[in-house]
SEVOFI-348569 format. One record per residue (C-alpha): residue number from 0; residue in one letter; x, y, z. Coordinates in steps of 0.2 Angstrom, whole numbers, plus 5000, padded with zeros to 4 digits. Example, Ala and Ser with C-alpha at 12.3 -4.5 7.8 and 13.67 -1.06 7.14 Angstrom:
2
@seq:0	type:A	east:5062	north:4978	up:5039
@seq:1	type:S	east:5068	north:4995	up:5036
//
This chain:
531
@seq:0	type:X	east:5500	north:4698	up:4293
@seq:1	type:X	east:5503	north:4695	up:4312
@seq:2	type:X	east:5509	north:4709	up:4322
@seq:3	type:X	east:5508	north:4722	up:4308
@seq:4	type:X	east:5498	north:4738	up:4308
@seq:5	type:X	east:5488	north:4744	up:4294
@seq:6	type:X	east:5492	north:4762	up:4288
@seq:7	type:X	east:5479	north:4774	up:4291
@seq:8	type:X	east:5472	north:4785	up:4276
@seq:9	type:X	east:5473	north:4803	up:4278
@seq:10	type:X	east:5455	north:4806	up:4276
@seq:11	type:X	east:5449	north:4791	up:4287
@seq:12	type:X	east:5444	north:4794	up:4305
@seq:13	type:X	east:5447	north:4776	up:4309
@seq:14	type:X	east:5461	north:4772	up:4322
@seq:15	type:X	east:5475	north:4760	up:4319
@seq:16	type:X	east:5471	north:4742	up:4325
@seq:17	type:X	east:5484	north:4729	up:4329
@seq:18	type:X	east:5478	north:4711	up:4328
@seq:19	type:X	east:5485	north:4694	up:4329
@seq:20	type:X	east:5485	north:4681	up:4315
@seq:21	type:X	east:5470	north:4671	up:4314
@seq:22	type:X	east:5480	north:4655	up:4312
@seq:23	type:X	east:5486	north:4656	up:4330
@seq:24	type:X	east:5467	north:4654	up:4335
@seq:25	type:X	east:5470	north:4667	up:4349
@seq:26	type:X	east:5459	north:4683	up:4351
@seq:27	type:X	east:5466	north:4699	up:4345
@seq:28	type:X	east:5473	north:4712	up:4357
@seq:29	type:X	east:5462	north:4727	up:4357
@seq:30	type:X	east:5472	north:4744	up:4358
@seq:31	type:X	east:5458	north:4756	up:4353
@seq:32	type:X	east:5440	north:4757	up:4348
@seq:33	type:X	east:5435	north:4753	up:4331
@seq:34	type:X	east:5419	north:4762	up:4326
@seq:35	type:X	east:5404	north:4754	up:4317
@seq:36	type:X	east:5402	north:4757	up:4298
@seq:37	type:X	east:5387	north:4768	up:4302
@seq:38	type:X	east:5396	north:4779	up:4314
@seq:39	type:X	east:5410	north:4780	up:4301
@seq:40	type:X	east:5397	north:4786	up:4288
@seq:41	type:X	east:5390	north:4799	up:4300
@seq:42	type:X	east:5408	north:4806	up:4303
@seq:43	type:X	east:5410	north:4807	up:4284
@seq:44	type:X	east:5394	north:4817	up:4282
@seq:45	type:X	east:5398	north:4828	up:4297
@seq:46	type:X	east:5415	north:4832	up:4289
@seq:47	type:X	east:5406	north:4836	up:4272
@seq:48	type:X	east:5393	north:4847	up:4280
@seq:49	type:X	east:5406	north:4857	up:4289
@seq:50	type:X	east:5417	north:4859	up:4274
@seq:51	type:X	east:5431	north:4849	up:4281
@seq:52	type:X	east:5429	north:4833	up:4271
@seq:53	type:X	east:5434	north:4828	up:4254
@seq:54	type:X	east:5423	north:4827	up:4239
@seq:55	type:X	east:5409	north:4814	up:4237
@seq:56	type:X	east:5420	north:4804	up:4225
@seq:57	type:X	east:5434	north:4803	up:4238
@seq:58	type:X	east:5421	north:4799	up:4251
@seq:59	type:X	east:5414	north:4784	up:4242
@seq:60	type:X	east:5431	north:4778	up:4237
@seq:61	type:X	east:5436	north:4779	up:4256
@seq:62	type:X	east:5420	north:4771	up:4261
@seq:63	type:X	east:5423	north:4757	up:4249
@seq:64	type:X	east:5441	north:4754	up:4255
@seq:65	type:X	east:5435	north:4755	up:4273
@seq:66	type:X	east:5421	north:4742	up:4270
@seq:67	type:X	east:5433	north:4730	up:4263
@seq:68	type:X	east:5445	north:4732	up:4277
@seq:69	type:X	east:5431	north:4729	up:4290
@seq:70	type:X	east:5425	north:4714	up:4281
@seq:71	type:X	east:5443	north:4707	up:4281
@seq:72	type:X	east:5445	north:4711	up:4299
@seq:73	type:X	east:5428	north:4703	up:4303
@seq:74	type:X	east:5432	north:4687	up:4294
@seq:75	type:X	east:5448	north:4686	up:4304
@seq:76	type:X	east:5439	north:4688	up:4320
@seq:77	type:X	east:5426	north:4675	up:4316
@seq:78	type:X	east:5440	north:4663	up:4311
@seq:79	type:X	east:5450	north:4667	up:4327
@seq:80	type:X	east:5435	north:4662	up:4338
@seq:81	type:X	east:5436	north:4644	up:4334
@seq:82	type:X	east:5453	north:4642	up:4343
@seq:83	type:X	east:5456	north:4635	up:4360
@seq:84	type:X	east:5452	north:4649	up:4373
@seq:85	type:X	east:5466	north:4654	up:4385
@seq:86	type:X	east:5463	north:4656	up:4403
@seq:87	type:X	east:5463	north:4672	up:4411
@seq:88	type:X	east:5479	north:4677	up:4420
@seq:89	type:X	east:5488	north:4663	up:4412
@seq:90	type:X	east:5506	north:4665	up:4405
@seq:91	type:X	east:5513	north:4675	up:4419
@seq:92	type:X	east:5510	north:4692	up:4410
@seq:93	type:X	east:5497	north:4705	up:4414
@seq:94	type:X	east:5484	north:4697	up:4404
@seq:95	type:X	east:5470	north:4703	up:4415
@seq:96	type:X	east:5468	north:4717	up:4403
@seq:97	type:X	east:5465	north:4705	up:4389
@seq:98	type:X	east:5449	north:4697	up:4385
@seq:99	type:X	east:5442	north:4686	up:4371
@seq:100	type:X	east:5430	north:4693	up:4359
@seq:101	type:X	east:5416	north:4687	up:4348
@seq:102	type:X	east:5409	north:4694	up:4333
@seq:103	type:X	east:5396	north:4704	up:4343
@seq:104	type:X	east:5409	north:4712	up:4355
@seq:105	type:X	east:5413	north:4730	up:4353
@seq:106	type:X	east:5431	north:4734	up:4349
@seq:107	type:X	east:5438	north:4749	up:4358
@seq:108	type:X	east:5453	north:4758	up:4351
@seq:109	type:X	east:5462	north:4770	up:4362
@seq:110	type:X	east:5460	north:4788	up:4355
@seq:111	type:X	east:5477	north:4795	up:4356
@seq:112	type:X	east:5486	north:4800	up:4372
@seq:113	type:X	east:5470	north:4797	up:4383
@seq:114	type:X	east:5470	north:4779	up:4379
@seq:115	type:X	east:5488	north:4776	up:4383
@seq:116	type:X	east:5486	north:4786	up:4399
@seq:117	type:X	east:5471	north:4774	up:4403
@seq:118	type:X	east:5482	north:4759	up:4400
@seq:119	type:X	east:5496	north:4766	up:4410
@seq:120	type:X	east:5485	north:4769	up:4425
@seq:121	type:X	east:5478	north:4752	up:4424
@seq:122	type:X	east:5495	north:4745	up:4423
@seq:123	type:X	east:5500	north:4755	up:4438
@seq:124	type:X	east:5485	north:4749	up:4448
@seq:125	type:X	east:5489	north:4731	up:4443
@seq:126	type:X	east:5507	north:4733	up:4449
@seq:127	type:X	east:5501	north:4740	up:4465
@seq:128	type:X	east:5489	north:4725	up:4468
@seq:129	type:X	east:5503	north:4713	up:4464
@seq:130	type:X	east:5514	north:4722	up:4476
@seq:131	type:X	east:5501	north:4721	up:4489
@seq:132	type:X	east:5499	north:4702	up:4486
@seq:133	type:X	east:5517	north:4700	up:4487
@seq:134	type:X	east:5518	north:4709	up:4504
@seq:135	type:X	east:5504	north:4698	up:4510
@seq:136	type:X	east:5512	north:4683	up:4504
@seq:137	type:X	east:5528	north:4688	up:4513
@seq:138	type:X	east:5519	north:4692	up:4529
@seq:139	type:X	east:5511	north:4675	up:4528
@seq:140	type:X	east:5528	north:4667	up:4526
@seq:141	type:X	east:5535	north:4677	up:4540
@seq:142	type:X	east:5520	north:4672	up:4551
@seq:143	type:X	east:5522	north:4654	up:4547
@seq:144	type:X	east:5541	north:4654	up:4551
@seq:145	type:X	east:5537	north:4662	up:4568
@seq:146	type:X	east:5524	north:4650	up:4572
@seq:147	type:X	east:5535	north:4636	up:4567
@seq:148	type:X	east:5549	north:4643	up:4578
@seq:149	type:X	east:5537	north:4644	up:4593
@seq:150	type:X	east:5531	north:4626	up:4590
@seq:151	type:X	east:5549	north:4620	up:4590
@seq:152	type:X	east:5552	north:4629	up:4606
@seq:153	type:X	east:5536	north:4622	up:4614
@seq:154	type:X	east:5541	north:4605	up:4608
@seq:155	type:X	east:5558	north:4607	up:4616
@seq:156	type:X	east:5550	north:4613	up:4633
@seq:157	type:X	east:5537	north:4598	up:4632
@seq:158	type:X	east:5551	north:4586	up:4629
@seq:159	type:X	east:5561	north:4593	up:4644
@seq:160	type:X	east:5546	north:4592	up:4655
@seq:161	type:X	east:5542	north:4574	up:4650
@seq:162	type:X	east:5560	north:4569	up:4653
@seq:163	type:X	east:5560	north:4578	up:4670
@seq:164	type:X	east:5543	north:4569	up:4675
@seq:165	type:X	east:5549	north:4552	up:4670
@seq:166	type:X	east:5566	north:4554	up:4680
@seq:167	type:X	east:5556	north:4560	up:4695
@seq:168	type:X	east:5544	north:4546	up:4694
@seq:169	type:X	east:5558	north:4533	up:4692
@seq:170	type:X	east:5567	north:4541	up:4707
@seq:171	type:X	east:5551	north:4540	up:4718
@seq:172	type:X	east:5548	north:4522	up:4712
@seq:173	type:X	east:5565	north:4517	up:4717
@seq:174	type:X	east:5563	north:4527	up:4734
@seq:175	type:X	east:5547	north:4518	up:4738
@seq:176	type:X	east:5554	north:4501	up:4733
@seq:177	type:X	east:5568	north:4504	up:4744
@seq:178	type:X	east:5557	north:4509	up:4759
@seq:179	type:X	east:5545	north:4494	up:4756
@seq:180	type:X	east:5560	north:4483	up:4756
@seq:181	type:X	east:5566	north:4490	up:4772
@seq:182	type:X	east:5549	north:4489	up:4780
@seq:183	type:X	east:5547	north:4471	up:4774
@seq:184	type:X	east:5564	north:4466	up:4782
@seq:185	type:X	east:5558	north:4475	up:4798
@seq:186	type:X	east:5542	north:4466	up:4798
@seq:187	type:X	east:5550	north:4449	up:4795
@seq:188	type:X	east:5562	north:4452	up:4809
@seq:189	type:X	east:5547	north:4456	up:4821
@seq:190	type:X	east:5537	north:4441	up:4815
@seq:191	type:X	east:5552	north:4430	up:4818
@seq:192	type:X	east:5553	north:4437	up:4835
@seq:193	type:X	east:5535	north:4435	up:4839
@seq:194	type:X	east:5535	north:4417	up:4832
@seq:195	type:X	east:5549	north:4412	up:4843
@seq:196	type:X	east:5540	north:4420	up:4858
@seq:197	type:X	east:5524	north:4411	up:4853
@seq:198	type:X	east:5533	north:4394	up:4851
@seq:199	type:X	east:5541	north:4396	up:4869
@seq:200	type:X	east:5524	north:4400	up:4876
@seq:201	type:X	east:5516	north:4385	up:4867
@seq:202	type:X	east:5530	north:4374	up:4873
@seq:203	type:X	east:5526	north:4380	up:4891
@seq:204	type:X	east:5508	north:4378	up:4889
@seq:205	type:X	east:5510	north:4360	up:4882
@seq:206	type:X	east:5520	north:4355	up:4897
@seq:207	type:X	east:5507	north:4361	up:4909
@seq:208	type:X	east:5494	north:4353	up:4898
@seq:209	type:X	east:5503	north:4336	up:4899
@seq:210	type:X	east:5504	north:4338	up:4918
@seq:211	type:X	east:5486	north:4342	up:4920
@seq:212	type:X	east:5481	north:4327	up:4908
@seq:213	type:X	east:5491	north:4316	up:4920
@seq:214	type:X	east:5482	north:4323	up:4935
@seq:215	type:X	east:5465	north:4320	up:4927
@seq:216	type:X	east:5469	north:4303	up:4922
@seq:217	type:X	east:5475	north:4299	up:4940
@seq:218	type:X	east:5458	north:4306	up:4947
@seq:219	type:X	east:5448	north:4296	up:4935
@seq:220	type:X	east:5457	north:4280	up:4940
@seq:221	type:X	east:5454	north:4285	up:4958
@seq:222	type:X	east:5435	north:4287	up:4955
@seq:223	type:X	east:5433	north:4271	up:4946
@seq:224	type:X	east:5443	north:4261	up:4959
@seq:225	type:X	east:5436	north:4264	up:4977
@seq:226	type:X	east:5449	north:4263	up:4991
@seq:227	type:X	east:5451	north:4248	up:5002
@seq:228	type:X	east:5444	north:4258	up:5017
@seq:229	type:X	east:5428	north:4261	up:5008
@seq:230	type:X	east:5426	north:4243	up:5003
@seq:231	type:X	east:5429	north:4236	up:5021
@seq:232	type:X	east:5416	north:4248	up:5029
@seq:233	type:X	east:5403	north:4238	up:5039
@seq:234	type:X	east:5388	north:4249	up:5036
@seq:235	type:X	east:5380	north:4249	up:5019
@seq:236	type:X	east:5374	north:4267	up:5021
@seq:237	type:X	east:5390	north:4274	up:5028
@seq:238	type:X	east:5399	north:4265	up:5014
@seq:239	type:X	east:5387	north:4272	up:5000
@seq:240	type:X	east:5388	north:4290	up:5008
@seq:241	type:X	east:5407	north:4290	up:5009
@seq:242	type:X	east:5409	north:4284	up:4991
@seq:243	type:X	east:5396	north:4297	up:4985
@seq:244	type:X	east:5406	north:4310	up:4994
@seq:245	type:X	east:5422	north:4304	up:4987
@seq:246	type:X	east:5415	north:4304	up:4970
@seq:247	type:X	east:5408	north:4322	up:4972
@seq:248	type:X	east:5424	north:4328	up:4978
@seq:249	type:X	east:5433	north:4320	up:4963
@seq:250	type:X	east:5420	north:4326	up:4951
@seq:251	type:X	east:5423	north:4344	up:4958
@seq:252	type:X	east:5442	north:4342	up:4956
@seq:253	type:X	east:5439	north:4335	up:4938
@seq:254	type:X	east:5428	north:4350	up:4934
@seq:255	type:X	east:5441	north:4362	up:4941
@seq:256	type:X	east:5455	north:4353	up:4930
@seq:257	type:X	east:5443	north:4354	up:4915
@seq:258	type:X	east:5441	north:4372	up:4918
@seq:259	type:X	east:5460	north:4375	up:4919
@seq:260	type:X	east:5462	north:4364	up:4903
@seq:261	type:X	east:5449	north:4375	up:4894
@seq:262	type:X	east:5458	north:4391	up:4900
@seq:263	type:X	east:5474	north:4384	up:4894
@seq:264	type:X	east:5468	north:4380	up:4877
@seq:265	type:X	east:5460	north:4397	up:4875
@seq:266	type:X	east:5476	north:4405	up:4880
@seq:267	type:X	east:5486	north:4395	up:4868
@seq:268	type:X	east:5475	north:4399	up:4854
@seq:269	type:X	east:5474	north:4418	up:4858
@seq:270	type:X	east:5493	north:4419	up:4861
@seq:271	type:X	east:5498	north:4410	up:4845
@seq:272	type:X	east:5486	north:4420	up:4833
@seq:273	type:X	east:5491	north:4438	up:4831
@seq:274	type:X	east:5474	north:4444	up:4824
@seq:275	type:X	east:5465	north:4438	up:4839
@seq:276	type:X	east:5454	north:4425	up:4830
@seq:277	type:X	east:5449	north:4409	up:4840
@seq:278	type:X	east:5448	north:4392	up:4832
@seq:279	type:X	east:5432	north:4382	up:4831
@seq:280	type:X	east:5439	north:4369	up:4842
@seq:281	type:X	east:5442	north:4381	up:4856
@seq:282	type:X	east:5424	north:4387	up:4855
@seq:283	type:X	east:5418	north:4369	up:4855
@seq:284	type:X	east:5429	north:4366	up:4871
@seq:285	type:X	east:5423	north:4382	up:4880
@seq:286	type:X	east:5404	north:4378	up:4876
@seq:287	type:X	east:5407	north:4361	up:4882
@seq:288	type:X	east:5414	north:4367	up:4899
@seq:289	type:X	east:5399	north:4379	up:4901
@seq:290	type:X	east:5387	north:4365	up:4898
@seq:291	type:X	east:5395	north:4353	up:4910
@seq:292	type:X	east:5396	north:4367	up:4923
@seq:293	type:X	east:5377	north:4370	up:4922
@seq:294	type:X	east:5374	north:4352	up:4923
@seq:295	type:X	east:5384	north:4349	up:4938
@seq:296	type:X	east:5377	north:4364	up:4947
@seq:297	type:X	east:5359	north:4358	up:4944
@seq:298	type:X	east:5364	north:4340	up:4950
@seq:299	type:X	east:5372	north:4347	up:4966
@seq:300	type:X	east:5358	north:4359	up:4971
@seq:301	type:X	east:5342	north:4351	up:4965
@seq:302	type:X	east:5345	north:4332	up:4965
@seq:303	type:X	east:5335	north:4331	up:4982
@seq:304	type:X	east:5320	north:4340	up:4975
@seq:305	type:X	east:5303	north:4332	up:4976
@seq:306	type:X	east:5299	north:4323	up:4960
@seq:307	type:X	east:5281	north:4318	up:4964
@seq:308	type:X	east:5273	north:4333	up:4956
@seq:309	type:X	east:5260	north:4333	up:4943
@seq:310	type:X	east:5262	north:4342	up:4926
@seq:311	type:X	east:5248	north:4354	up:4931
@seq:312	type:X	east:5256	north:4359	up:4947
@seq:313	type:X	east:5272	north:4362	up:4937
@seq:314	type:X	east:5263	north:4373	up:4925
@seq:315	type:X	east:5256	north:4383	up:4939
@seq:316	type:X	east:5273	north:4386	up:4947
@seq:317	type:X	east:5279	north:4391	up:4930
@seq:318	type:X	east:5266	north:4404	up:4929
@seq:319	type:X	east:5271	north:4412	up:4945
@seq:320	type:X	east:5289	north:4416	up:4940
@seq:321	type:X	east:5293	north:4432	up:4929
@seq:322	type:X	east:5298	north:4427	up:4912
@seq:323	type:X	east:5299	north:4435	up:4895
@seq:324	type:X	east:5286	north:4429	up:4882
@seq:325	type:X	east:5299	north:4420	up:4872
@seq:326	type:X	east:5305	north:4411	up:4888
@seq:327	type:X	east:5288	north:4406	up:4893
@seq:328	type:X	east:5284	north:4400	up:4875
@seq:329	type:X	east:5300	north:4389	up:4877
@seq:330	type:X	east:5297	north:4382	up:4894
@seq:331	type:X	east:5278	north:4380	up:4895
@seq:332	type:X	east:5276	north:4365	up:4883
@seq:333	type:X	east:5291	north:4356	up:4892
@seq:334	type:X	east:5283	north:4357	up:4909
@seq:335	type:X	east:5266	north:4352	up:4901
@seq:336	type:X	east:5274	north:4335	up:4898
@seq:337	type:X	east:5283	north:4335	up:4915
@seq:338	type:X	east:5291	north:4318	up:4919
@seq:339	type:X	east:5298	north:4316	up:4936
@seq:340	type:X	east:5312	north:4304	up:4930
@seq:341	type:X	east:5318	north:4319	up:4919
@seq:342	type:X	east:5317	north:4333	up:4932
@seq:343	type:X	east:5336	north:4337	up:4933
@seq:344	type:X	east:5337	north:4338	up:4914
@seq:345	type:X	east:5322	north:4349	up:4914
@seq:346	type:X	east:5329	north:4360	up:4927
@seq:347	type:X	east:5345	north:4361	up:4917
@seq:348	type:X	east:5335	north:4366	up:4901
@seq:349	type:X	east:5326	north:4380	up:4911
@seq:350	type:X	east:5343	north:4387	up:4917
@seq:351	type:X	east:5350	north:4386	up:4899
@seq:352	type:X	east:5334	north:4395	up:4892
@seq:353	type:X	east:5338	north:4409	up:4904
@seq:354	type:X	east:5356	north:4409	up:4898
@seq:355	type:X	east:5350	north:4412	up:4880
@seq:356	type:X	east:5348	north:4431	up:4884
@seq:357	type:X	east:5367	north:4431	up:4884
@seq:358	type:X	east:5370	north:4422	up:4868
@seq:359	type:X	east:5356	north:4431	up:4858
@seq:360	type:X	east:5364	north:4448	up:4862
@seq:361	type:X	east:5371	north:4455	up:4846
@seq:362	type:X	east:5382	north:4467	up:4856
@seq:363	type:X	east:5392	north:4464	up:4872
@seq:364	type:X	east:5381	north:4457	up:4885
@seq:365	type:X	east:5381	north:4467	up:4901
@seq:366	type:X	east:5383	north:4484	up:4894
@seq:367	type:X	east:5371	north:4496	up:4902
@seq:368	type:X	east:5358	north:4503	up:4890
@seq:369	type:X	east:5360	north:4521	up:4897
@seq:370	type:X	east:5377	north:4523	up:4890
@seq:371	type:X	east:5378	north:4539	up:4879
@seq:372	type:X	east:5387	north:4531	up:4864
@seq:373	type:X	east:5378	north:4514	up:4863
@seq:374	type:X	east:5363	north:4520	up:4853
@seq:375	type:X	east:5375	north:4529	up:4841
@seq:376	type:X	east:5386	north:4514	up:4839
@seq:377	type:X	east:5371	north:4503	up:4835
@seq:378	type:X	east:5365	north:4515	up:4822
@seq:379	type:X	east:5383	north:4516	up:4815
@seq:380	type:X	east:5383	north:4497	up:4814
@seq:381	type:X	east:5367	north:4496	up:4805
@seq:382	type:X	east:5372	north:4510	up:4792
@seq:383	type:X	east:5389	north:4503	up:4788
@seq:384	type:X	east:5382	north:4486	up:4785
@seq:385	type:X	east:5374	north:4493	up:4769
@seq:386	type:X	east:5389	north:4503	up:4764
@seq:387	type:X	east:5404	north:4492	up:4767
@seq:388	type:X	east:5406	north:4475	up:4760
@seq:389	type:X	east:5404	north:4459	up:4771
@seq:390	type:X	east:5423	north:4457	up:4775
@seq:391	type:X	east:5426	north:4475	up:4778
@seq:392	type:X	east:5410	north:4477	up:4789
@seq:393	type:X	east:5414	north:4462	up:4799
@seq:394	type:X	east:5432	north:4467	up:4802
@seq:395	type:X	east:5427	north:4484	up:4807
@seq:396	type:X	east:5413	north:4477	up:4819
@seq:397	type:X	east:5426	north:4465	up:4827
@seq:398	type:X	east:5439	north:4478	up:4830
@seq:399	type:X	east:5426	north:4490	up:4837
@seq:400	type:X	east:5418	north:4477	up:4849
@seq:401	type:X	east:5436	north:4471	up:4854
@seq:402	type:X	east:5441	north:4489	up:4859
@seq:403	type:X	east:5425	north:4491	up:4869
@seq:404	type:X	east:5428	north:4474	up:4877
@seq:405	type:X	east:5445	north:4479	up:4883
@seq:406	type:X	east:5440	north:4496	up:4889
@seq:407	type:X	east:5440	north:4501	up:4907
@seq:408	type:X	east:5425	north:4497	up:4917
@seq:409	type:X	east:5420	north:4482	up:4907
@seq:410	type:X	east:5424	north:4470	up:4920
@seq:411	type:X	east:5413	north:4479	up:4932
@seq:412	type:X	east:5398	north:4478	up:4920
@seq:413	type:X	east:5402	north:4459	up:4917
@seq:414	type:X	east:5401	north:4455	up:4936
@seq:415	type:X	east:5385	north:4465	up:4938
@seq:416	type:X	east:5377	north:4457	up:4924
@seq:417	type:X	east:5383	north:4439	up:4929
@seq:418	type:X	east:5376	north:4442	up:4947
@seq:419	type:X	east:5359	north:4448	up:4940
@seq:420	type:X	east:5357	north:4433	up:4929
@seq:421	type:X	east:5362	north:4421	up:4943
@seq:422	type:X	east:5350	north:4428	up:4955
@seq:423	type:X	east:5336	north:4427	up:4941
@seq:424	type:X	east:5341	north:4408	up:4938
@seq:425	type:X	east:5341	north:4404	up:4956
@seq:426	type:X	east:5324	north:4413	up:4959
@seq:427	type:X	east:5316	north:4403	up:4945
@seq:428	type:X	east:5322	north:4386	up:4950
@seq:429	type:X	east:5318	north:4389	up:4968
@seq:430	type:X	east:5300	north:4392	up:4963
@seq:431	type:X	east:5300	north:4377	up:4952
@seq:432	type:X	east:5308	north:4365	up:4964
@seq:433	type:X	east:5303	north:4372	up:4980
@seq:434	type:X	east:5321	north:4370	up:4987
@seq:435	type:X	east:5327	north:4385	up:4996
@seq:436	type:X	east:5344	north:4392	up:4991
@seq:437	type:X	east:5359	north:4398	up:5000
@seq:438	type:X	east:5374	north:4409	up:4996
@seq:439	type:X	east:5385	north:4394	up:4989
@seq:440	type:X	east:5372	north:4391	up:4976
@seq:441	type:X	east:5371	north:4409	up:4970
@seq:442	type:X	east:5390	north:4411	up:4970
@seq:443	type:X	east:5392	north:4395	up:4960
@seq:444	type:X	east:5379	north:4401	up:4947
@seq:445	type:X	east:5387	north:4419	up:4947
@seq:446	type:X	east:5404	north:4411	up:4942
@seq:447	type:X	east:5396	north:4401	up:4928
@seq:448	type:X	east:5386	north:4416	up:4921
@seq:449	type:X	east:5402	north:4426	up:4921
@seq:450	type:X	east:5411	north:4412	up:4911
@seq:451	type:X	east:5396	north:4412	up:4899
@seq:452	type:X	east:5397	north:4431	up:4897
@seq:453	type:X	east:5415	north:4431	up:4893
@seq:454	type:X	east:5413	north:4417	up:4881
@seq:455	type:X	east:5399	north:4427	up:4872
@seq:456	type:X	east:5411	north:4442	up:4871
@seq:457	type:X	east:5424	north:4431	up:4863
@seq:458	type:X	east:5411	north:4426	up:4850
@seq:459	type:X	east:5407	north:4444	up:4846
@seq:460	type:X	east:5425	north:4450	up:4843
@seq:461	type:X	east:5427	north:4437	up:4829
@seq:462	type:X	east:5426	north:4442	up:4811
@seq:463	type:X	east:5414	north:4428	up:4807
@seq:464	type:X	east:5396	north:4429	up:4814
@seq:465	type:X	east:5389	north:4415	up:4826
@seq:466	type:X	east:5371	north:4410	up:4827
@seq:467	type:X	east:5364	north:4401	up:4843
@seq:468	type:X	east:5348	north:4391	up:4842
@seq:469	type:X	east:5340	north:4382	up:4856
@seq:470	type:X	east:5328	north:4368	up:4850
@seq:471	type:X	east:5310	north:4369	up:4857
@seq:472	type:X	east:5299	north:4355	up:4863
@seq:473	type:X	east:5291	north:4344	up:4850
@seq:474	type:X	east:5304	north:4349	up:4837
@seq:475	type:X	east:5310	north:4335	up:4825
@seq:476	type:X	east:5327	north:4328	up:4828
@seq:477	type:X	east:5340	north:4333	up:4815
@seq:478	type:X	east:5356	north:4324	up:4817
@seq:479	type:X	east:5366	north:4338	up:4808
@seq:480	type:X	east:5363	north:4351	up:4821
@seq:481	type:X	east:5357	north:4340	up:4836
@seq:482	type:X	east:5365	north:4328	up:4848
@seq:483	type:X	east:5354	north:4316	up:4858
@seq:484	type:X	east:5361	north:4314	up:4876
@seq:485	type:X	east:5346	north:4303	up:4882
@seq:486	type:X	east:5350	north:4285	up:4887
@seq:487	type:X	east:5336	north:4278	up:4876
@seq:488	type:X	east:5343	north:4277	up:4858
@seq:489	type:X	east:5333	north:4263	up:4851
@seq:490	type:X	east:5320	north:4274	up:4844
@seq:491	type:X	east:5323	north:4277	up:4825
@seq:492	type:X	east:5330	north:4294	up:4821
@seq:493	type:X	east:5316	north:4299	up:4809
@seq:494	type:X	east:5303	north:4297	up:4823
@seq:495	type:X	east:5313	north:4305	up:4837
@seq:496	type:X	east:5305	north:4321	up:4844
@seq:497	type:X	east:5314	north:4333	up:4856
@seq:498	type:X	east:5307	north:4334	up:4873
@seq:499	type:X	east:5319	north:4347	up:4880
@seq:500	type:X	east:5336	north:4355	up:4875
@seq:501	type:X	east:5350	north:4357	up:4888
@seq:502	type:X	east:5362	north:4368	up:4877
@seq:503	type:X	east:5360	north:4377	up:4860
@seq:504	type:X	east:5368	north:4374	up:4844
@seq:505	type:X	east:5382	north:4386	up:4838
@seq:506	type:X	east:5383	north:4389	up:4819
@seq:507	type:X	east:5397	north:4399	up:4811
@seq:508	type:X	east:5392	north:4410	up:4796
@seq:509	type:X	east:5407	north:4415	up:4784
@seq:510	type:X	east:5425	north:4412	up:4786
@seq:511	type:X	east:5438	north:4418	up:4798
@seq:512	type:X	east:5441	north:4434	up:4788
@seq:513	type:X	east:5422	north:4438	up:4789
@seq:514	type:X	east:5420	north:4435	up:4770
@seq:515	type:X	east:5410	north:4421	up:4761
@seq:516	type:X	east:5394	north:4424	up:4771
@seq:517	type:X	east:5385	north:4411	up:4761
@seq:518	type:X	east:5395	north:4397	up:4770
@seq:519	type:X	east:5389	north:4390	up:4786
@seq:520	type:X	east:5397	north:4377	up:4798
@seq:521	type:X	east:5390	north:4369	up:4814
@seq:522	type:X	east:5404	north:4370	up:4826
@seq:523	type:X	east:5393	north:4364	up:4841
@seq:524	type:X	east:5378	north:4353	up:4840
@seq:525	type:X	east:5363	north:4356	up:4852
@seq:526	type:X	east:5361	north:4345	up:4867
@seq:527	type:X	east:5344	north:4338	up:4867
@seq:528	type:X	east:5334	north:4324	up:4875
@seq:529	type:X	east:5323	north:4314	up:4863
@seq:530	type:X	east:5308	north:4303	up:4865
//
């Protein structure tokens, strides 16, 4: 009986109800409101009381028919509740107005035109909501399309920007590569020109070196073989004095030639190295020249000094001179064991002890302390040592000191410092030897001091650091850093003790680039006399 409507009795107030077949297991569609039986009976009684109802027999007949219909409808509803419920808003129709019922639900049946109007208003409201949803969906779709178009545009701009930057980077890279190639070619040409010039100068210096070597060899031969006139002299004293004068003259010429050779080697080393660094062999040669010059100066000026002096008297003389605490600590033990046979060696050790002020100066010896920038430079050196690495700091230090060394007025400072040191050395040795000096002695010592100061400046402009150490009396002999110049070499090395030192050792710290400061190398051994 699905989809059919039961005919309404003329006397029954019950509204027409449309329901679905129970076999479909779907809830019925409520069109109106079905009153309860009690309400129906009240309506019948009301109609009877007002005189508008039928007779009691007809009421009972209508009541019986209505009760049967209600029972049939209730059974149909109860049977329909066992079906599978359908989801709300499913099926694509306006099913939101439908709902499932159970046996306890109230069935509302529209009462005439008012019920249809209510359903129409609900339909209109639902259609309006649906239209709003559609408008919102359309607006959402339009917004997504607009954002997608903007994203495509931004992507296009991004791709163009990336392409432009890549092309610009490639162009700059090619330009820099081309400039680097041009600079490299120019540097190669400049280096080739400098190499050719250096080779020419090296050839010239080698020729001069060969000539000087021949002259030195001839002078040595002349010294070793006395002339016939000296061998035929009748007086032994005159013969000995003439031979001695000849040897001294030849020794002086040999020293001059040695100095020229050392200068030549230093010039060769400096001219063939573009970075201004000097090799260890040149430093060894230069220190050897200074050592021999001090030795010859002592021999020429103090060989006639009185040797018959007791150690106590030598200590008293030493106390009369003005010395620093370090110098007095170095010299006092040596003169406490004074030996007349070693007087010249001790005099030389005294001069070298005073020369240590030159080599121990961390800066350039001879610079006045009252210079306005010297304290600031010393502070900068100390601060940068903790900021820069060893290689960078040593490079900066070497370049800065080299600029100061080549500045105007530096030569004046060197000459003044050399003369002051020479006067001090001559004064100390005059008190110790009791031999009065002259202008020649001071001039010769000034020349030696100037050479030592220039050598110290050359040490300070190197990237590597150099340490100078003068052994003290009673120190044990170490062959790794010391050289025994005494005649007696029969004493075992392990039992040798230093009596005096005539020149300090020179130790190189780091490499030529100022790096690897953990490496040390002894380039000059200390000259000592052992017992």
